[in-house]
C-alpha positions, -999 to +999 in steps of 0.1 A: -306+848-488-317+830-457-329+794-457-366+790-456-381+784-423-400+754-437-369+732-440-358+741-405-391+729-391-389+697-411-355+690-397-367+696-361-397+672-366-374+645-380-350+650-351-378+648-325-392+617-342-359+600-342-354+609-305-388+595-296-381+563-315-347+559-298-363+564-263-390+539-271-364+512-281-345+519-249-376+515-228-385+482-246-350+469-239-353+478-202-386+460-199-371+430-216-342+428-192-364+430-161-369+395-146-405+383-147-416+353-127-448+345-148-464+328-118-501+330-114-497+340-077-477+370-086-502+382-111-533+380-089-546+410-070-573+408-044-600+435-038-613+440-003-648+451+007-637+488+005-623+485-031-586+485-021-562+462-040-538+440-022-514+411-029-525+389+000-558+371+000-585+385+023-590+371+057-619+348+062-650+367+075-662+359+110-694+339+107-721+353+130-743+328+147-780+335+143-799+333+175-833+318+177-859+346+181-877+325+207-846+326+230-844+364+231-860+378+263-877+412+261-886+429+293-911+457+296-903+486+320 
């Protein structure tokens, strides 16, 4: 008689679970081995006016000088 299909599926599930667990442990070890600086400057990300992320701080905006409305000359044609 043939083995039941149920035990074969159980074995496949156990093998896939063990494989996933092994891969997870390997990924954890890889992350642990990567050097991390832990500095605040490395963790900060800046957002510009368009919503893009960058590592460098934004440039200072140019301050526009307000003109006195009395100084503006309007001529009529």
